[in-house]
C-alpha positions in Angstrom: -15.0 45.2 -33.9 -12.5 43.9 -36.4 -10.0 43.3 -33.4 -12.6 41.3 -31.6 -13.2 39.2 -34.6 -9.6 38.4 -35.1 -9.2 37.5 -31.4 -12.1 34.9 -31.9 -10.6 33.6 -34.9 -7.3 32.9 -33.3 -9.2 31.3 -30.3 -10.8 28.8 -32.7 -7.4 27.8 -34.0 -5.7 27.6 -30.6 -8.7 26.1 -28.4 -12.1 24.2 -29.0 -15.0 26.6 -29.2 -16.6 24.7 -26.4 -13.6 25.6 -24.1 -13.9 29.0 -24.8 -17.6 29.1 -24.0 -17.4 27.0 -20.9 -14.2 27.1 -19.1 -12.2 30.2 -17.7 -8.7 30.3 -19.0 -7.0 28.8 -15.9 -8.8 25.7 -16.4 -7.4 25.2 -19.9 -4.1 25.5 -18.8 -2.0 22.0 -18.3 -2.2 20.6 -14.8 0.8 18.0 -14.1 -1.0 16.8 -10.9 -4.3 16.0 -12.4 -2.7 14.6 -15.7 -0.5 12.3 -13.8 -3.0 11.2 -11.3 -5.7 10.5 -14.2 -3.1 8.7 -16.3 -2.0 6.5 -13.1 -5.6 5.6 -12.4 -6.5 4.8 -16.0 -3.5 2.4 -15.9 -4.9 0.6 -13.0 -2.4 2.0 -10.5 -3.2 3.6 -7.2 -1.7 7.1 -6.2 -0.2 8.0 -2.9 -0.2 11.6 -1.8 2.4 12.3 0.7 2.8 15.5 2.6 6.0 16.7 4.3 5.6 19.7 6.6 8.2 21.8 8.3 7.8 21.5 12.2 7.4 24.5 14.3 7.1 26.7 11.1 5.8 29.8 12.9 8.7 30.1 15.3 11.2 29.3 12.6 9.7 32.1 10.3 9.9 34.6 13.1 13.5 33.8 14.0 14.6 34.1 10.3 12.7 37.0 9.0 10.9 37.4 5.7 13.8 37.1 3.3 15.8 34.5 5.0 12.7 32.3 5.4 11.9 32.5 1.8 15.5 31.4 1.3 14.7 28.3 3.5 11.8 27.3 1.9 13.5 27.3 -1.6 16.5 25.2 0.0 13.9 22.7 1.5 12.2 22.4 -1.8 15.6 21.6 -3.7 16.7 19.3 -1.2 13.4 17.3 -1.4 13.6 17.4 -5.2 17.1 15.9 -5.1 16.5 13.3 -2.3 13.2 12.0 -4.0 14.9 11.3 -7.3 17.6 9.3 -5.3 15.1 7.1 -3.5 11.9 6.7 -5.7 12.1 5.3 -9.2 11.7 8.0 -11.9 8.7 6.1 -13.5 6.8 6.1 -10.1 7.1 9.9 -9.5 4.0 12.0 -10.7 5.2 15.1 -9.3 6.3 17.2 -6.1 3.9 20.4 -5.6 4.3 23.1 -3.3 0.9 24.4 -2.5 1.5 28.0 -1.6 4.2 26.9 0.9 1.8 25.0 3.0 4.2 22.1 3.0 5.6 20.0 -0.1 3.3 17.3 -1.4 4.6 14.3 -3.3 2.4 12.5 -5.7 3.6 8.9 -6.7 2.2 5.9 -8.4 1.7 2.8 -6.3 0.7 -0.8 -7.4 -0.6 -2.1 -4.1 -0.2 -5.6 -5.3 3.5 -5.3 -4.9 4.1 -2.0 -3.0 3.5 -2.2 0.7 2.5 0.4 3.3 5.8 -0.3 5.1 7.6 0.6 1.9 5.9 3.8 1.9 6.8 4.6 5.5 10.5 3.5 4.7 10.6 6.0 1.9 9.2 8.7 3.9 11.7 8.1 6.6 14.7 8.0 4.4 13.6 11.1 2.6 13.1 13.1 5.7 16.5 11.8 7.1 18.5 12.8 4.2 16.8 16.3 3.9 17.2 17.2 7.7 21.0 15.8 7.6 21.6 18.1 4.6 19.9 21.2 6.1 21.5 20.8 9.6 25.0 22.4 8.7 23.1 25.3 7.0 20.8 26.1 10.0 22.7 24.4 12.9 20.7 26.9 15.4 17.2 25.7 13.9 17.9 22.0 13.3 14.8 21.9 10.8 12.7 19.0 11.1 9.9 17.7 9.2 6.6 15.5 9.8 4.8 13.4 7.1 1.7 11.7 6.4 0.0 10.0 3.4 -3.3 8.8 1.9 -4.4 7.4 -1.2 -6.5 9.0 -4.0 -10.0 7.5 -4.2 -10.5 5.9 -7.6 -14.2 5.8 -7.6 -14.8 9.7 -7.0 -16.9 11.5 -9.6 -14.0 14.0 -9.9 -10.3 13.3 -9.9 -9.8 16.9 -8.6 -12.0 16.3 -5.7 -10.2 12.9 -4.9 -6.8 14.5 -4.9 -7.9 17.7 -2.7 -9.5 15.1 -0.1 -6.5 12.9 -0.2 -4.0 15.7 0.4 -6.2 17.3 3.1 -6.2 13.8 4.9 -2.6 13.5 4.5 -2.0 16.8 5.9 -4.2 15.8 8.9 -2.0 12.6 9.3 1.1 14.6 9.2 0.1 17.4 11.7 -2.2 15.3 13.8 -4.2 18.3 14.4 -6.7 18.7 17.2 -10.2 19.4 16.0 -9.3 18.2 12.6 -9.7 15.3 10.0 -7.0 13.5 12.1 -9.6 13.1 15.0 -12.3 12.0 12.5 -10.2 9.5 11.0 -9.2 8.0 14.5 -12.8 7.9 15.2 -13.5 6.2 12.1 -11.1 3.4 12.2 -12.0 2.8 16.1 -15.7 2.7 14.9 -14.8 0.0 12.2 -12.8 -2.0 14.8 -15.5 -1.8 17.5 -18.5 -2.6 15.3 -16.5 -4.9 13.2 -17.4 -3.1 9.9 -15.3 -4.8 7.5 -16.0 -7.5 4.9 -14.0 -10.1 3.5 -13.4 -11.4 -0.1 -11.9 -14.6 -1.1 -9.4 -15.3 -4.0 -8.7 -18.8 -4.9 -5.1 -20.3 -5.1 -5.1 -22.7 -7.9 -3.0 -25.8 -8.5 -1.1 -25.1 -11.7 -1.0 -28.5 -12.9 -4.6 -29.5 -12.4 -6.2 -26.0 -12.0 -8.0 -27.2 -8.9 -8.6 -24.8 -6.0 -6.1 -25.6 -3.3 -6.7 -22.6 -0.9 -8.4 -19.2 -0.5 -6.6 -15.9 0.3 -8.9 -13.6 2.5 -8.8 -9.9 1.6 -10.3 -7.2 3.6 -12.4 -4.1 2.8 -13.7 -1.3 4.9 -17.2 0.0 4.9 -18.8 0.1 1.3 -18.9 3.7 -0.2 -16.4 5.3 2.3 -12.9 6.3 1.8 -11.8 3.4 3.9 -13.3 0.9 1.8 -10.1 0.5 0.0 -7.6 -1.6 1.5 -4.8 0.7 1.0 -6.6 3.5 2.7 -8.0 1.3 5.4 -4.7 -0.2 6.5 -2.7 3.2 5.9 -5.1 5.0 8.4 -4.8 2.0 10.8 -1.0 2.2 10.7 -0.8 5.8 11.1 -3.2 6.1 14.0 -1.8 3.2 16.0 -4.7 0.8 15.4 -3.3 -1.6 13.0 -2.9 -4.4 15.6 -6.6 -4.2 16.6 -7.6 -4.1 12.7 -5.4 -7.1 11.9 -6.9 -9.1 14.9 -10.3 -8.1 13.8 -9.6 -9.6 10.4 -8.5 -12.7 11.9 -11.8 -13.0 13.7 -13.8 -12.3 10.8 -11.9 -15.0 8.9 -12.9 -17.5 11.6 -16.5 -16.5 11.5 -16.5 -16.8 7.8 -15.1 -20.3 8.1 -17.7 -21.4 10.7 -20.7 -19.7 8.8 -19.7 -21.3 5.5 -18.5 -24.7 6.8 -15.4 -24.0 4.6 -13.0 -26.9 4.3 -10.4 -25.3 2.1 -6.9 -24.1 3.4 -7.1 -20.3 4.2 -4.6 -17.8 3.9 -4.9 -14.7 6.3 -2.5 -11.7 5.8 -0.5 -10.3 8.8 2.1 -7.6 8.9 5.5 -8.3 10.8 4.6 -5.3 13.2 1.6 -7.5 14.4 3.4 -10.7 14.3 6.1 -9.2 16.6 3.6 -8.0 19.0 4.1 -9.9 22.4 0.4 -10.5 22.8 -0.4 -11.8 19.4 0.0 -15.5 20.1 -1.9 -15.2 23.5 -4.8 -13.2 21.7 -4.9 -15.7 18.8 -5.3 -18.5 21.3 -8.2 -16.8 22.9 -9.9 -16.3 19.6 -9.4 -20.0 18.8 -11.0 -21.1 21.7 -14.3 -19.5 20.4 -14.1 -21.7 17.3 -13.1 -25.1 18.5 -14.3 -27.0 15.3 -11.6 -24.8 13.4 -8.0 -26.4 13.4 -5.0 -24.2 13.1 -3.6 -26.6 10.4 -6.5 -25.1 8.1 -4.8 -21.6 8.3 -1.8 -20.2 6.7 -0.5 -16.8 8.2 0.9 -14.8 5.3 3.6 -12.5 6.3 2.8 -9.3 4.1 4.8 -6.2 3.5 8.6 -5.6 3.6 9.1 -4.4 7.1 12.6 -5.0 8.5 12.3 -7.4 11.4 15.2 -5.8 12.9 14.0 -4.6 16.4 11.1 -6.9 16.3 12.5 -9.2 19.1 9.4 -11.1 19.4 8.8 -11.9 15.7 10.9 -14.9 15.2 9.6 -16.3 18.8 6.0 -15.7 17.8 6.7 -17.5 14.5 7.9 -20.6 16.2 5.1 -20.6 18.5 2.6 -20.1 15.8 4.2 -23.4 14.1 4.1 -25.3 17.3 0.2 -24.4 17.6 -0.2 -26.0 14.0 -0.6 -22.8 11.7 1.7 -22.8 8.3 3.7 -19.8 7.4 3.8 -18.1 4.0 6.2 -15.4 3.0 4.5 -12.8 0.7 6.2 -10.4 -1.9 9.1 -12.5 -2.5 11.3 -11.1 -5.2 10.0 -7.5 -4.7 13.1 -6.5 -2.5 15.9 -7.7 -0.5 14.1 -7.7 2.8 11.7 -10.5 1.8 14.7 -12.6 0.6 16.8 -11.7 3.6 14.4 -13.5 6.2 13.6 -16.6 4.2 16.5 -18.5 6.0 15.4 -17.0 9.4 11.6 -18.2 9.2 12.0 -21.2 6.6 8.4 -20.4 5.4 6.0 -23.5 4.4 5.1 -21.4 1.3 6.8 -18.7 -0.6 4.7 -16.3 -2.6 6.4 -14.8 -5.7 5.7 -11.2 -6.1 3.6 -10.2 -9.3 6.5 -7.8 -10.3 8.5 -10.9 -11.1 5.5 -12.5 -12.8 4.1 -9.5 -14.8 5.0 -10.2 -18.3 7.2 -13.1 -17.7 6.5 -14.6 -21.1 8.1 -11.6 -22.8 11.1 -11.4 -20.7 13.8 -14.3 -20.2 15.4 -12.5 -17.4 12.3 -12.7 -15.3 11.9 -16.3 -16.0 15.5 -16.7 -14.8 14.5 -14.8 -11.6 11.7 -17.3 -11.1 13.7 -20.3 -11.7 16.2 -18.8 -9.1 13.5 -18.2 -6.6 12.1 -21.8 -6.9 15.7 -23.0 -6.3 15.5 -21.1 -2.9 12.0 -22.4 -2.2 13.2 -26.1 -2.9 16.2 -25.6 -0.7 14.0 -24.2 2.2 11.2 -27.0 1.8 8.7 -24.5 0.7 5.8 -24.8 -1.8 5.7 -21.8 -4.3 2.7 -19.6 -5.2 3.2 -17.3 -8.1 0.9 -14.0 -7.5 -0.8 -11.9 -10.0 -1.4 -14.0 -13.1 -3.5 -12.1 -15.7 -3.3 -14.0 -18.9 -2.7 -17.3 -20.3 0.7 -16.8 -21.5 1.9 -15.9 -18.0 0.3 -19.1 -16.8 1.9 -21.2 -19.5 5.5 -20.1 -18.1 4.6 -21.3 -14.7 3.5 -24.5 -15.9 6.7 -25.2 -17.8 8.6 -24.3 -14.7 6.6 -26.7 -12.6 5.4 -24.0 -10.2 3.1 -25.4 -7.6 0.4 -23.0 -7.1 -0.8 -19.5 -8.6 -3.4 -16.8 -8.2 -4.6 -14.0 -10.1 -7.4 -12.5 -12.3 -6.7 -15.2 -15.1 -7.9 -17.9 -12.5 -10.4 -16.1 -10.5 -11.3 -12.5 -9.1 -11.8 -12.1 -5.4 -15.4 -12.7 -4.6 -17.6 -13.0 -1.3 -18.1 -16.1 0.6 -21.6 -17.7 0.1 -23.1 -19.0 3.1 -24.1 -22.6 2.8 -27.9 -23.4 3.5 -27.6 -27.2 4.2 
């Protein structure tokens, strides 16, 4: 009895009494995945769950035998750890987890305002390339190859643990493209969204920095309310991975035209479009067909905003389509400028009408003189290209004051206005 009393006394010192009463010991232990994901969400960031799976795993295990296969798994994990550190910023990595050898799962922080889906695809491709390259000399007869998929942790769920498990399961389905799995369910979901036009649009004003007047509206897409695909990150990542990105982006354009007609909007409208869609040989033709249904809407009212950091190498129709769109009367905006080399490198190729400066440059610019110098440099580039400048992600008056003293043309962000639904006019 005395021993039991001593144990309870030590327990009260080490753990709260509530923990001893209500939680089994394993739930008191520190969980780096849940801690990291929770901290990122609380900080306003999204979390991407990326799965890397070894292809043809059964045959490889059979060829190597139990011992050698175990050694291979250790080498794979070490190779991924080293490669991930080389290609992802330390502050963005939450953890790399081995779920009972069922593939490796990487958790990273993502800020969707300046991280793009193509960036995640590029990172995944680079990691796999370098890991495979390093393993080939060690296993020349096997030539290990990997498949990958990703999903985002749902922020609004009642349980972070449930959200993490759900995102990982969906990422696995994306990686494996399994028959009779969540892969088919997600393909069905995205096809249903496109066929039934189950998306809604929000509008965020773009403000004249000098006068604070609304100069344009950027249209932002959301999937069906209350579903995993309501989040634009999840919606467009599933569309991209299931080969439905073009159809989804064309649907967004159609919805935009519907909204302009229904609200009798006279503002300039920004519509987001990825280089993959802009490089599609059918895009200008399909857009013309759409516009014929809305004869009162002029292409001059619409600015096509090139999003993401996809390389345009290999997109042979991209530059041609940009030229055609200009001839049709559309204006072209370049998004995410300053977030990476790729956005800067194509400015001279497309000479955009508008350059949007990424929020990574703008965030805390009032406290960072280097960022202000970067802003000034980007504005010089914009002036040389004959482009207007829009600063994105303005969150406070201090950031806005830096824009004003540097004569930035336009701005958008929560400081000015949050995205809201269009209100249909009644008269």
